[in-house]
PDB file with one MODEL, atoms N, CA, C and O in Angstrom:
MODEL        1
ATOM      1  N   UNK A   1     -49.169  -3.000   4.879  1.00  0.00           N
ATOM      2  CA  UNK A   1     -47.844  -2.728   5.795  1.00  0.00           C
ATOM      3  C   UNK A   1     -47.916  -1.054   4.514  1.00  0.00           C
ATOM      4  O   UNK A   1     -48.559  -0.256   3.832  1.00  0.00           O
ATOM      5  N   UNK A   2     -46.770  -1.506   4.992  1.00  0.00           N
ATOM      6  CA  UNK A   2     -46.139   0.393   4.857  1.00  0.00           C
ATOM      7  C   UNK A   2     -44.748  -0.432   2.749  1.00  0.00           C
ATOM      8  O   UNK A   2     -45.735  -0.534   2.020  1.00  0.00           O
ATOM      9  N   UNK A   3     -43.965  -0.719   2.138  1.00  0.00           N
ATOM     10  CA  UNK A   3     -44.246  -0.966   1.024  1.00  0.00           C
ATOM     11  C   UNK A   3     -42.137  -0.250   1.400  1.00  0.00           C
ATOM     12  O   UNK A   3     -41.621   0.730   1.937  1.00  0.00           O
ATOM     13  N   UNK A   4     -41.728  -1.344   0.792  1.00  0.00           N
ATOM     14  CA  UNK A   4     -39.799  -0.412   1.006  1.00  0.00           C
ATOM     15  C   UNK A   4     -39.379   0.207  -0.058  1.00  0.00           C
ATOM     16  O   UNK A   4     -39.631  -0.070  -1.231  1.00  0.00           O
ATOM     17  N   UNK A   5     -38.458   1.412   0.542  1.00  0.00           N
ATOM     18  CA  UNK A   5     -39.060   2.149  -0.270  1.00  0.00           C
ATOM     19  C   UNK A   5     -37.166   2.317  -0.821  1.00  0.00           C
ATOM     20  O   UNK A   5     -36.192   2.585  -0.118  1.00  0.00           O
ATOM     21  N   UNK A   6     -37.228   2.076  -2.074  1.00  0.00           N
ATOM     22  CA  UNK A   6     -35.256   2.224  -3.050  1.00  0.00           C
ATOM     23  C   UNK A   6     -35.319   3.261  -2.318  1.00  0.00           C
ATOM     24  O   UNK A   6     -36.206   4.090  -2.113  1.00  0.00           O
ATOM     25  N   UNK A   7     -33.720   3.049  -1.745  1.00  0.00           N
ATOM     26  CA  UNK A   7     -32.279   4.108  -2.003  1.00  0.00           C
ATOM     27  C   UNK A   7     -32.226   4.438  -2.362  1.00  0.00           C
ATOM     28  O   UNK A   7     -32.291   5.624  -2.041  1.00  0.00           O
ATOM     29  N   UNK A   8     -31.870   3.882  -4.541  1.00  0.00           N
ATOM     30  CA  UNK A   8     -30.808   4.843  -5.382  1.00  0.00           C
ATOM     31  C   UNK A   8     -32.653   5.018  -6.128  1.00  0.00           C
ATOM     32  O   UNK A   8     -33.767   4.505  -6.017  1.00  0.00           O
ATOM     33  N   UNK A   9     -31.854   6.219  -6.964  1.00  0.00           N
ATOM     34  CA  UNK A   9     -32.969   5.490  -8.340  1.00  0.00           C
ATOM     35  C   UNK A   9     -32.636   5.574  -8.680  1.00  0.00           C
ATOM     36  O   UNK A   9     -31.479   5.926  -8.911  1.00  0.00           O
ATOM     37  N   UNK A  10     -33.985   5.112  -9.261  1.00  0.00           N
ATOM     38  CA  UNK A  10     -32.552   4.045 -10.943  1.00  0.00           C
ATOM     39  C   UNK A  10     -33.596   4.738 -12.278  1.00  0.00           C
ATOM     40  O   UNK A  10     -33.732   4.259 -13.404  1.00  0.00           O
ATOM     41  N   UNK A  11     -34.074   5.667 -11.866  1.00  0.00           N
ATOM     42  CA  UNK A  11     -34.267   6.146 -13.013  1.00  0.00           C
ATOM     43  C   UNK A  11     -33.342   7.562 -12.686  1.00  0.00           C
ATOM     44  O   UNK A  11     -34.091   8.098 -11.869  1.00  0.00           O
ATOM     45  N   UNK A  12     -32.548   8.190 -12.782  1.00  0.00           N
ATOM     46  CA  UNK A  12     -31.302   8.692 -12.749  1.00  0.00           C
ATOM     47  C   UNK A  12     -30.598   8.825 -13.296  1.00  0.00           C
ATOM     48  O   UNK A  12     -29.680   8.401 -12.593  1.00  0.00           O
ATOM     49  N   UNK A  13     -30.020   9.251 -14.494  1.00  0.00           N
ATOM     50  CA  UNK A  13     -28.217   9.163 -14.953  1.00  0.00           C
ATOM     51  C   UNK A  13     -27.151   9.310 -14.347  1.00  0.00           C
ATOM     52  O   UNK A  13     -26.976  10.217 -13.533  1.00  0.00           O
ATOM     53  N   UNK A  14     -26.158   8.320 -14.696  1.00  0.00           N
ATOM     54  CA  UNK A  14     -25.213   8.714 -13.563  1.00  0.00           C
ATOM     55  C   UNK A  14     -24.118   9.896 -14.816  1.00  0.00           C
ATOM     56  O   UNK A  14     -23.949   9.546 -15.984  1.00  0.00           O
ATOM     57  N   UNK A  15     -23.556  11.136 -14.293  1.00  0.00           N
ATOM     58  CA  UNK A  15     -23.743  12.029 -14.699  1.00  0.00           C
ATOM     59  C   UNK A  15     -22.093  12.189 -15.287  1.00  0.00           C
ATOM     60  O   UNK A  15     -21.852  12.749 -16.357  1.00  0.00           O
ATOM     61  N   UNK A  16     -21.128  11.658 -14.485  1.00  0.00           N
ATOM     62  CA  UNK A  16     -19.495  11.343 -14.115  1.00  0.00           C
ATOM     63  C   UNK A  16     -19.111  10.655 -13.624  1.00  0.00           C
ATOM     64  O   UNK A  16     -19.324  10.315 -12.461  1.00  0.00           O
ATOM     65  N   UNK A  17     -18.191  10.109 -14.636  1.00  0.00           N
ATOM     66  CA  UNK A  17     -17.274   9.188 -13.942  1.00  0.00           C
ATOM     67  C   UNK A  17     -16.064   9.335 -13.896  1.00  0.00           C
ATOM     68  O   UNK A  17     -15.623   9.829 -14.933  1.00  0.00           O
ATOM     69  N   UNK A  18     -15.214   9.087 -13.026  1.00  0.00           N
ATOM     70  CA  UNK A  18     -14.064   9.248 -12.203  1.00  0.00           C
ATOM     71  C   UNK A  18     -13.103   8.283 -12.798  1.00  0.00           C
ATOM     72  O   UNK A  18     -13.448   7.107 -12.676  1.00  0.00           O
ATOM     73  N   UNK A  19     -11.704   8.551 -13.562  1.00  0.00           N
ATOM     74  CA  UNK A  19     -10.990   7.390 -13.207  1.00  0.00           C
ATOM     75  C   UNK A  19     -11.645   6.273 -14.033  1.00  0.00           C
ATOM     76  O   UNK A  19     -12.819   5.994 -14.277  1.00  0.00           O
ATOM     77  N   UNK A  20     -10.593   5.794 -14.338  1.00  0.00           N
ATOM     78  CA  UNK A  20     -10.951   4.796 -15.390  1.00  0.00           C
ATOM     79  C   UNK A  20     -10.110   2.995 -14.576  1.00  0.00           C
ATOM     80  O   UNK A  20      -9.876   2.856 -13.376  1.00  0.00           O
ATOM     81  N   UNK A  21     -10.041   2.724 -14.850  1.00  0.00           N
ATOM     82  CA  UNK A  21      -9.025   1.559 -14.018  1.00  0.00           C
ATOM     83  C   UNK A  21      -9.013   0.312 -14.909  1.00  0.00           C
ATOM     84  O   UNK A  21      -9.924  -0.454 -14.598  1.00  0.00           O
ATOM     85  N   UNK A  22      -8.258  -0.119 -15.918  1.00  0.00           N
ATOM     86  CA  UNK A  22      -8.637  -0.755 -16.837  1.00  0.00           C
ATOM     87  C   UNK A  22      -7.958  -1.923 -15.813  1.00  0.00           C
ATOM     88  O   UNK A  22      -7.151  -1.820 -14.890  1.00  0.00           O
ATOM     89  N   UNK A  23      -8.818  -3.339 -16.540  1.00  0.00           N
ATOM     90  CA  UNK A  23      -7.401  -4.696 -15.211  1.00  0.00           C
ATOM     91  C   UNK A  23      -6.306  -4.992 -15.527  1.00  0.00           C
ATOM     92  O   UNK A  23      -6.144  -4.747 -16.723  1.00  0.00           O
ATOM     93  N   UNK A  24      -5.287  -5.477 -14.982  1.00  0.00           N
ATOM     94  CA  UNK A  24      -4.369  -6.031 -15.288  1.00  0.00           C
ATOM     95  C   UNK A  24      -4.274  -6.754 -16.691  1.00  0.00           C
ATOM     96  O   UNK A  24      -5.391  -6.949 -17.170  1.00  0.00           O
ATOM     97  N   UNK A  25      -3.392  -7.130 -17.346  1.00  0.00           N
ATOM     98  CA  UNK A  25      -3.614  -8.114 -18.342  1.00  0.00           C
ATOM     99  C   UNK A  25      -3.377  -9.225 -18.556  1.00  0.00           C
ATOM    100  O   UNK A  25      -4.078 -10.072 -19.109  1.00  0.00           O
ATOM    101  N   UNK A  26      -1.683  -9.351 -17.841  1.00  0.00           N
ATOM    102  CA  UNK A  26      -1.613 -10.201 -16.839  1.00  0.00           C
ATOM    103  C   UNK A  26      -1.082 -10.572 -15.812  1.00  0.00           C
ATOM    104  O   UNK A  26       0.110 -10.337 -15.611  1.00  0.00           O
ATOM    105  N   UNK A  27      -1.742 -11.145 -15.052  1.00  0.00           N
ATOM    106  CA  UNK A  27      -1.551 -10.463 -13.313  1.00  0.00           C
ATOM    107  C   UNK A  27      -0.885 -11.276 -13.113  1.00  0.00           C
ATOM    108  O   UNK A  27      -1.113 -11.215 -11.905  1.00  0.00           O
ATOM    109  N   UNK A  28       0.087 -12.394 -13.212  1.00  0.00           N
ATOM    110  CA  UNK A  28       1.264 -12.656 -12.578  1.00  0.00           C
ATOM    111  C   UNK A  28       1.924 -11.849 -13.043  1.00  0.00           C
ATOM    112  O   UNK A  28       2.763 -11.656 -12.163  1.00  0.00           O
ATOM    113  N   UNK A  29       2.241 -10.951 -14.171  1.00  0.00           N
ATOM    114  CA  UNK A  29       3.146 -10.410 -14.282  1.00  0.00           C
ATOM    115  C   UNK A  29       3.337  -8.922 -12.952  1.00  0.00           C
ATOM    116  O   UNK A  29       4.239  -8.341 -12.349  1.00  0.00           O
ATOM    117  N   UNK A  30       2.031  -8.894 -13.058  1.00  0.00           N
ATOM    118  CA  UNK A  30       2.305  -7.791 -12.183  1.00  0.00           C
ATOM    119  C   UNK A  30       2.696  -7.852 -11.289  1.00  0.00           C
ATOM    120  O   UNK A  30       3.280  -6.798 -11.036  1.00  0.00           O
ATOM    121  N   UNK A  31       2.796  -9.002  -9.992  1.00  0.00           N
ATOM    122  CA  UNK A  31       3.603 -10.101  -8.983  1.00  0.00           C
ATOM    123  C   UNK A  31       5.228 -10.076  -9.125  1.00  0.00           C
ATOM    124  O   UNK A  31       6.009  -9.596  -8.305  1.00  0.00           O
ATOM    125  N   UNK A  32       5.460 -10.532 -10.017  1.00  0.00           N
ATOM    126  CA  UNK A  32       7.071 -10.109 -10.816  1.00  0.00           C
ATOM    127  C   UNK A  32       7.186  -8.661 -10.118  1.00  0.00           C
ATOM    128  O   UNK A  32       7.691  -8.356  -9.037  1.00  0.00           O
ATOM    129  N   UNK A  33       6.407  -7.694 -11.314  1.00  0.00           N
ATOM    130  CA  UNK A  33       7.556  -6.307 -10.944  1.00  0.00           C
ATOM    131  C   UNK A  33       7.198  -5.812  -9.812  1.00  0.00           C
ATOM    132  O   UNK A  33       7.671  -4.813  -9.270  1.00  0.00           O
ATOM    133  N   UNK A  34       6.275  -6.567  -9.393  1.00  0.00           N
ATOM    134  CA  UNK A  34       5.964  -6.048  -7.819  1.00  0.00           C
ATOM    135  C   UNK A  34       6.612  -6.475  -6.777  1.00  0.00           C
ATOM    136  O   UNK A  34       6.266  -6.062  -5.670  1.00  0.00           O
ATOM    137  N   UNK A  35       7.997  -7.652  -6.940  1.00  0.00           N
ATOM    138  CA  UNK A  35       9.129  -8.002  -6.624  1.00  0.00           C
ATOM    139  C   UNK A  35      10.201  -7.251  -6.864  1.00  0.00           C
ATOM    140  O   UNK A  35      11.057  -7.050  -6.003  1.00  0.00           O
ATOM    141  N   UNK A  36      10.272  -6.584  -8.509  1.00  0.00           N
ATOM    142  CA  UNK A  36      11.050  -5.701  -9.387  1.00  0.00           C
ATOM    143  C   UNK A  36      11.044  -4.102  -8.641  1.00  0.00           C
ATOM    144  O   UNK A  36      11.529  -3.051  -9.061  1.00  0.00           O
ATOM    145  N   UNK A  37      10.535  -4.301  -7.782  1.00  0.00           N
ATOM    146  CA  UNK A  37      10.320  -3.024  -7.870  1.00  0.00           C
ATOM    147  C   UNK A  37      10.999  -2.633  -5.921  1.00  0.00           C
ATOM    148  O   UNK A  37      11.542  -1.686  -5.351  1.00  0.00           O
ATOM    149  N   UNK A  38      10.549  -3.946  -5.574  1.00  0.00           N
ATOM    150  CA  UNK A  38      11.197  -4.403  -4.016  1.00  0.00           C
ATOM    151  C   UNK A  38      12.413  -4.123  -3.959  1.00  0.00           C
ATOM    152  O   UNK A  38      12.839  -3.216  -3.243  1.00  0.00           O
ATOM    153  N   UNK A  39      13.611  -5.314  -5.165  1.00  0.00           N
ATOM    154  CA  UNK A  39      14.546  -4.572  -4.864  1.00  0.00           C
ATOM    155  C   UNK A  39      15.187  -3.719  -5.663  1.00  0.00           C
ATOM    156  O   UNK A  39      16.414  -3.750  -5.756  1.00  0.00           O
ATOM    157  N   UNK A  40      14.485  -2.914  -6.290  1.00  0.00           N
ATOM    158  CA  UNK A  40      15.154  -2.113  -7.006  1.00  0.00           C
ATOM    159  C   UNK A  40      14.736  -0.696  -6.029  1.00  0.00           C
ATOM    160  O   UNK A  40      15.480   0.279  -6.142  1.00  0.00           O
ATOM    161  N   UNK A  41      13.792  -0.626  -5.278  1.00  0.00           N
ATOM    162  CA  UNK A  41      14.734   0.619  -3.449  1.00  0.00           C
ATOM    163  C   UNK A  41      15.912  -0.547  -3.027  1.00  0.00           C
ATOM    164  O   UNK A  41      17.030  -0.478  -3.535  1.00  0.00           O
ATOM    165  N   UNK A  42      15.673  -1.282  -2.362  1.00  0.00           N
ATOM    166  CA  UNK A  42      16.170  -2.091  -1.796  1.00  0.00           C
ATOM    167  C   UNK A  42      18.111  -0.876  -2.184  1.00  0.00           C
ATOM    168  O   UNK A  42      18.967  -0.252  -1.558  1.00  0.00           O
ATOM    169  N   UNK A  43      17.804  -1.209  -3.378  1.00  0.00           N
ATOM    170  CA  UNK A  43      18.960  -1.681  -4.920  1.00  0.00           C
ATOM    171  C   UNK A  43      19.566   0.634  -3.471  1.00  0.00           C
ATOM    172  O   UNK A  43      20.415   1.084  -2.701  1.00  0.00           O
ATOM    173  N   UNK A  44      18.023   1.069  -4.305  1.00  0.00           N
ATOM    174  CA  UNK A  44      17.745   2.519  -4.426  1.00  0.00           C
ATOM    175  C   UNK A  44      18.747   3.070  -2.629  1.00  0.00           C
ATOM    176  O   UNK A  44      19.947   3.297  -2.476  1.00  0.00           O
ATOM    177  N   UNK A  45      17.675   3.105  -1.664  1.00  0.00           N
ATOM    178  CA  UNK A  45      17.890   3.177  -0.104  1.00  0.00           C
ATOM    179  C   UNK A  45      18.077   2.276  -0.015  1.00  0.00           C
ATOM    180  O   UNK A  45      17.196   1.476  -0.330  1.00  0.00           O
ATOM    181  N   UNK A  46      19.986   1.566   0.720  1.00  0.00           N
ATOM    182  CA  UNK A  46      20.958   1.247   1.940  1.00  0.00           C
ATOM    183  C   UNK A  46      20.502   1.273   2.750  1.00  0.00           C
ATOM    184  O   UNK A  46      21.170   1.962   3.521  1.00  0.00           O
ATOM    185  N   UNK A  47      19.138   0.721   3.474  1.00  0.00           N
ATOM    186  CA  UNK A  47      19.206   0.558   5.126  1.00  0.00           C
ATOM    187  C   UNK A  47      18.764  -0.552   4.510  1.00  0.00           C
ATOM    188  O   UNK A  47      18.619  -0.930   3.347  1.00  0.00           O
ATOM    189  N   UNK A  48      18.576  -1.006   5.669  1.00  0.00           N
ATOM    190  CA  UNK A  48      18.143  -2.437   6.805  1.00  0.00           C
ATOM    191  C   UNK A  48      16.569  -2.207   6.526  1.00  0.00           C
ATOM    192  O   UNK A  48      16.147  -1.051   6.534  1.00  0.00           O
ATOM    193  N   UNK A  49      15.683  -3.299   6.275  1.00  0.00           N
ATOM    194  CA  UNK A  49      14.149  -2.962   6.020  1.00  0.00           C
ATOM    195  C   UNK A  49      14.176  -4.235   7.718  1.00  0.00           C
ATOM    196  O   UNK A  49      15.130  -4.934   8.061  1.00  0.00           O
ATOM    197  N   UNK A  50      13.131  -4.148   8.257  1.00  0.00           N
ATOM    198  CA  UNK A  50      13.120  -3.717   9.303  1.00  0.00           C
ATOM    199  C   UNK A  50      11.943  -5.920   9.946  1.00  0.00           C
ATOM    200  O   UNK A  50      11.099  -6.337   9.151  1.00  0.00           O
ATOM    201  N   UNK A  51      12.114  -6.416  10.732  1.00  0.00           N
ATOM    202  CA  UNK A  51      11.994  -7.341  10.319  1.00  0.00           C
ATOM    203  C   UNK A  51      10.550  -7.457  10.798  1.00  0.00           C
ATOM    204  O   UNK A  51      10.106  -6.350  10.494  1.00  0.00           O
ATOM    205  N   UNK A  52       9.529  -8.149  11.377  1.00  0.00           N
ATOM    206  CA  UNK A  52       8.175  -7.724  10.924  1.00  0.00           C
ATOM    207  C   UNK A  52       7.515  -8.025  12.513  1.00  0.00           C
ATOM    208  O   UNK A  52       7.443  -8.994  13.270  1.00  0.00           O
ATOM    209  N   UNK A  53       7.084  -6.563  12.525  1.00  0.00           N
ATOM    210  CA  UNK A  53       6.720  -7.182  13.968  1.00  0.00           C
ATOM    211  C   UNK A  53       6.500  -5.642  14.348  1.00  0.00           C
ATOM    212  O   UNK A  53       6.165  -4.978  13.367  1.00  0.00           O
ATOM    213  N   UNK A  54       6.671  -4.506  16.225  1.00  0.00           N
ATOM    214  CA  UNK A  54       5.925  -3.924  16.834  1.00  0.00           C
ATOM    215  C   UNK A  54       7.202  -2.966  16.857  1.00  0.00           C
ATOM    216  O   UNK A  54       7.558  -3.430  17.940  1.00  0.00           O
ATOM    217  N   UNK A  55       8.028  -2.181  16.628  1.00  0.00           N
ATOM    218  CA  UNK A  55       9.240  -1.191  17.251  1.00  0.00           C
ATOM    219  C   UNK A  55       8.423  -0.075  18.154  1.00  0.00           C
ATOM    220  O   UNK A  55       7.262   0.310  18.013  1.00  0.00           O
ATOM    221  N   UNK A  56       9.133   0.207  18.852  1.00  0.00           N
ATOM    222  CA  UNK A  56       8.492   1.426  19.497  1.00  0.00           C
ATOM    223  C   UNK A  56       9.557   2.070  19.922  1.00  0.00           C
ATOM    224  O   UNK A  56       9.792   1.790  21.097  1.00  0.00           O
ATOM    225  N   UNK A  57      10.313   2.829  19.450  1.00  0.00           N
ATOM    226  CA  UNK A  57      11.672   4.439  19.465  1.00  0.00           C
ATOM    227  C   UNK A  57      10.769   5.759  20.294  1.00  0.00           C
ATOM    228  O   UNK A  57       9.543   5.823  20.209  1.00  0.00           O
ATOM    229  N   UNK A  58      11.631   6.813  21.123  1.00  0.00           N
ATOM    230  CA  UNK A  58      10.551   7.667  21.904  1.00  0.00           C
ATOM    231  C   UNK A  58      11.026   8.514  20.670  1.00  0.00           C
ATOM    232  O   UNK A  58      10.097   9.195  20.237  1.00  0.00           O
ATOM    233  N   UNK A  59      11.748   8.611  20.243  1.00  0.00           N
ATOM    234  CA  UNK A  59      12.094   9.313  19.449  1.00  0.00           C
ATOM    235  C   UNK A  59      12.345   8.955  17.457  1.00  0.00           C
ATOM    236  O   UNK A  59      12.627   7.884  16.920  1.00  0.00           O
ATOM    237  N   UNK A  60      12.071  10.480  16.743  1.00  0.00           N
ATOM    238  CA  UNK A  60      12.781   9.573  14.944  1.00  0.00           C
ATOM    239  C   UNK A  60      14.024   9.957  14.635  1.00  0.00           C
ATOM    240  O   UNK A  60      14.368  10.123  13.465  1.00  0.00           O
ATOM    241  N   UNK A  61      14.982  10.172  15.854  1.00  0.00           N
ATOM    242  CA  UNK A  61      16.073  10.407  15.652  1.00  0.00           C
ATOM    243  C   UNK A  61      16.500   8.677  16.216  1.00  0.00           C
ATOM    244  O   UNK A  61      17.449   8.111  15.672  1.00  0.00           O
ATOM    245  N   UNK A  62      15.693   7.965  17.333  1.00  0.00           N
ATOM    246  CA  UNK A  62      16.728   6.705  17.871  1.00  0.00           C
ATOM    247  C   UNK A  62      15.771   5.552  16.473  1.00  0.00           C
ATOM    248  O   UNK A  62      15.943   4.467  15.917  1.00  0.00           O
ATOM    249  N   UNK A  63      15.134   6.276  16.476  1.00  0.00           N
ATOM    250  CA  UNK A  63      14.324   5.027  14.882  1.00  0.00           C
ATOM    251  C   UNK A  63      15.178   5.641  14.259  1.00  0.00           C
ATOM    252  O   UNK A  63      16.243   5.326  14.789  1.00  0.00           O
ATOM    253  N   UNK A  64      15.481   6.749  12.960  1.00  0.00           N
ATOM    254  CA  UNK A  64      16.695   6.987  12.504  1.00  0.00           C
ATOM    255  C   UNK A  64      18.085   6.704  12.354  1.00  0.00           C
ATOM    256  O   UNK A  64      18.784   6.617  11.344  1.00  0.00           O
ATOM    257  N   UNK A  65      18.467   6.518  14.152  1.00  0.00           N
ATOM    258  CA  UNK A  65      19.732   5.834  14.168  1.00  0.00           C
ATOM    259  C   UNK A  65      19.557   4.210  13.665  1.00  0.00           C
ATOM    260  O   UNK A  65      19.831   3.600  12.631  1.00  0.00           O
ATOM    261  N   UNK A  66      18.962   3.863  14.951  1.00  0.00           N
ATOM    262  CA  UNK A  66      18.113   2.587  14.962  1.00  0.00           C
ATOM    263  C   UNK A  66      18.042   1.728  13.107  1.00  0.00           C
ATOM    264  O   UNK A  66      18.271   0.524  13.223  1.00  0.00           O
ATOM    265  N   UNK A  67      17.858   2.034  12.032  1.00  0.00           N
ATOM    266  CA  UNK A  67      17.870   1.946  11.070  1.00  0.00           C
ATOM    267  C   UNK A  67      19.114   2.275   9.899  1.00  0.00           C
ATOM    268  O   UNK A  67      19.367   1.880   8.761  1.00  0.00           O
ATOM    269  N   UNK A  68      19.599   3.036  10.678  1.00  0.00           N
ATOM    270  CA  UNK A  68      20.924   2.655   9.621  1.00  0.00           C
ATOM    271  C   UNK A  68      22.102   2.386  11.011  1.00  0.00           C
ATOM    272  O   UNK A  68      22.457   3.438  11.544  1.00  0.00           O
ATOM    273  N   UNK A  69      22.574   1.370  11.477  1.00  0.00           N
ATOM    274  CA  UNK A  69      22.843   0.963  12.443  1.00  0.00           C
ATOM    275  C   UNK A  69      22.378  -0.685  12.040  1.00  0.00           C
ATOM    276  O   UNK A  69      21.221  -1.062  11.854  1.00  0.00           O
ATOM    277  N   UNK A  70      23.852  -1.680  11.952  1.00  0.00           N
ATOM    278  CA  UNK A  70      22.685  -2.536  11.597  1.00  0.00           C
ATOM    279  C   UNK A  70      23.419  -3.848  13.058  1.00  0.00           C
ATOM    280  O   UNK A  70      24.431  -3.926  13.753  1.00  0.00           O
ATOM    281  N   UNK A  71      21.983  -4.731  12.828  1.00  0.00           N
ATOM    282  CA  UNK A  71      22.119  -5.898  13.555  1.00  0.00           C
ATOM    283  C   UNK A  71      21.793  -5.441  15.265  1.00  0.00           C
ATOM    284  O   UNK A  71      21.891  -6.136  16.276  1.00  0.00           O
ATOM    285  N   UNK A  72      21.459  -4.287  15.141  1.00  0.00           N
ATOM    286  CA  UNK A  72      20.728  -3.884  16.801  1.00  0.00           C
ATOM    287  C   UNK A  72      19.584  -4.482  16.869  1.00  0.00           C
ATOM    288  O   UNK A  72      19.103  -5.003  15.863  1.00  0.00           O
ATOM    289  N   UNK A  73      18.867  -4.513  18.233  1.00  0.00           N
ATOM    290  CA  UNK A  73      17.399  -4.733  18.353  1.00  0.00           C
ATOM    291  C   UNK A  73      17.235  -3.276  19.453  1.00  0.00           C
ATOM    292  O   UNK A  73      18.130  -2.712  20.082  1.00  0.00           O
ATOM    293  N   UNK A  74      15.614  -2.918  19.387  1.00  0.00           N
ATOM    294  CA  UNK A  74      15.424  -2.267  19.827  1.00  0.00           C
ATOM    295  C   UNK A  74      15.132  -1.810  21.793  1.00  0.00           C
ATOM    296  O   UNK A  74      14.838  -0.661  22.122  1.00  0.00           O
TER     297      UNK A  74
ENDMDL
END
């Protein structure tokens, strides 16, 4: 029978590393900063956030109007 071939050349050296991601030191703090960013976003852009679901509009202008007017359903 044929021997299985390796797909990866183990003798080849890695020539380049792109980017370095460091894991967070305190994972719980990341969640806090995410909530804080969401609150800051709400204050910066005072439009309502849509509830979860799918909203269909015929034009972008119709969607923008719906986002700007409070308490309307498409």
